[in-house]
Phi, psi and omega in degrees: 000318180297320180295323180295317178297320179295320180295318178297320179298318180294324178298312179297323179296316180294320177297321178295323180290328183273348184299316179301322179296320179294321178295322179297321180295337183271006179249150173252134184264114185246127173272139182236120178274112186241128175281081181281341176233160177094190190288345180258013189296330177298315176294329179300322178299312180297321180293318180293316178300316181295322178296316180294324177294320178298317179297321178294318180289321185286313178084349181238028186241136167244124184258144170230123183260150173215136180282115180264001178056218182230018179233156176300323181297315180294323179296319179295316179298318180295319179297316179301321177298316181297320177299321179295340178269010176060043177288154179271337180199163180230143179232148166113214197071168187241300187276163178296316177302323177293314182298324180295317180293316180294323178300317178298316180294324178296317177298319180294321184266354179060045175243129181296132181233123176257116178281119187255352182225309190297146188245355188306140177294346179297334179296311179295326178297321179296322177295315180299329181274359173122356178278100185270001187264356182251135177230151177240126176270327183288172172298150162271171185301322180301318184289331172304315179292324178301316180294316179298318178295326177296320178293319177298322177295320180291319188273333181049061180289162174292319177213159169228149181241144178247116178248112182255176181244117189307319178296342179248030187298322180298313177297314181300316182288328174295319177296314182295325177302318179294318178299314181300318183292332183262333187230325182128178186278150175284162174294318180219141172238118184216152182232132174260150186277165175296141178302335178290339179261315182216091187304329185264359190295318181296328177293316180299317180293319179300317180293320180300313181289324179300326179289333186263322189285143180253186184298328184249033179251159178240134174250111177275119185254109187269024181245113179274357186277179180296340179295333178299328176296315179295322177299312181301315179300314182294321180297311180292322180297334179262021174084012181298129183251195178071199184247135170268125177249110183264144176287358176117213182068237185298326182261029177239003184257118181310318179299322178293317180297321178295316180299320180279346190054047188276064181300146177061038170254126179254145185211159177262148176208157175290324176198160175233156181299334181285349178263164181224062188292319173216179178288354178270345187295300181294327178300318178300308184293317183291314182289327176299315180297318179295320186285320190242356175072023178208166179289147182283147171293138187255012174224281183301318179290312182298319182285335171293316176303310182296323179301317181289321177294325177297314179296322177301314181291321179296323179296317179295320184283326187226353181083172183296321188285349182236032182301311183297315180297320181291319179301325183276340187251346185245174173244155188222142182264134176223180179291337181268349181144203180258123185262138165225151179249138179273189184295338177264015175064027178260131174301137188275076175288141183100354174285170182299329186256002180214095180233146172292169183239142175240126179238156175234130177266114181204142182067024178079009179214167181270129173253131178274125181258331186203142006289158184300329182290345178245003186296136176247357183198158165276171176297131180249128181264157178299142180272000000 
């Protein structure tokens, strides 16, 4: 009897010892490229917070972070570090030049890479040329233009002006090409330089456009950085009327808009708390606020969250060894909607279940203008 009890005890002991190993096998190890230093570091904070929230919500994720800074070289070094940590997939980086370098490295090392922010068409080109390891969750450049054209269709301005940011000229012109094909040409197309090159240039452009634009005009602002805030201030201070339409970034966050009292600013986002695209939408915004004591980022942060949740679901559906096949054959739920990837590994934005969001800040709160099923207001013009 004693020997039987001892044998049972040893069986339970062995099962207890092997349980952690079984739990480890049930997790997917994801590397996250975060710009913790450099000019994108503010977005990096939101991306890291969102990644940690995704891991908490998913329950089957192990995260490894690496600082990708703000250059392609730093992003490549960070990616190599993540590969050395035996990650199963990588998410993140911020700029298009960084994403392009990481995409090449992913193809060489055969590690799945989900682009969560960058929009360059070069990503899809790399897939067409044979790099099967890169997928994009974020908008491509064309879809940025599709959303802007949708707003022009909704607002029907007398004229629209395109104000771009010279360091992002390739992205801006790709976006504008899409707008032109869908809506028509702007009254004026102009680009302001980086303050490090010409400190007064954004002010000069703001004053120039303020003199020309009328009450029923739209100014499409293609700069997502903090300089866009300064442009907006200068534009309004010089009597600029009409609506400012921002591609997002600094002028897409409700707390920033409230602080600036940036009335009649329209912006793009992957999702807003006021929308209910899936059961994950409000959960993302509400839990982010509870966890970090501030409002959630609605593009770079949200799409980092969705990228990790997509990998979590793909792992459950197909396992580690079939991540690519599963990503291409299944659909995945995120805070922004239901994701599917096309043959060029691009998330199909513009489908019925995955649309960008357009909001307008007016009266001290956000009004949803698009998609129509979530709209809380029509376009409101300055009085």
